[in-house]
C-alpha angles and dihedrals in degrees: 000000000000112000137183116221118205138168113251117223101158124084093214088058091052090054089048088063095037094126091071095063125082089243133014110282114262113228098226093043091048092053092047093048093050093047096052117093110231094034112110133186120185124188128198117219128197127219091279090052091250115149106248104164146009141194128189129199137184125204111228121194126194126183096239099036111037123221128331132171121245112207098221105181140353126193136170126188112255091238090057103042124123093031100102095262094123091051091046090052094048091049091048090053090048090051090050089049090054091049090051094051099253113157092211148350129227141183136188120216139163118269089238095054093105095167092049094047093048091050096049090048093049087052090056104267119152120213107240106178147316112277137196117223118211119191135198115207104217098165121117093237097046094245125114120227 
């Protein structure tokens, strides 16, 4: 499926692709994400200009390492899966990371996320090691978003 990948800078456009996120986009969080330098959101559009995929990335800088891109989230509409859209989005984010001077890009995913693992590998990722994720629940109601 031929797609066009473009950077999203408008909150209304984020909401147009809202089905691709885990939860509906929150207006204040959307505005903050789009306003922050180093925060990137790319959408994939089909021939009819429908939003069929998204990837978000956040540049992370550390004093002894420099800047790397964290692939925060990847989503492809169910009707458009298994057509290379996720791979195209991941590659586009990697290209953006290179353009912005990042020395690398990384993502965390669950071991059972077969589709995600296949997509990341097709896009050129190498599996470095198993990781353990530890979380702090800092929300008032005790539930993570």
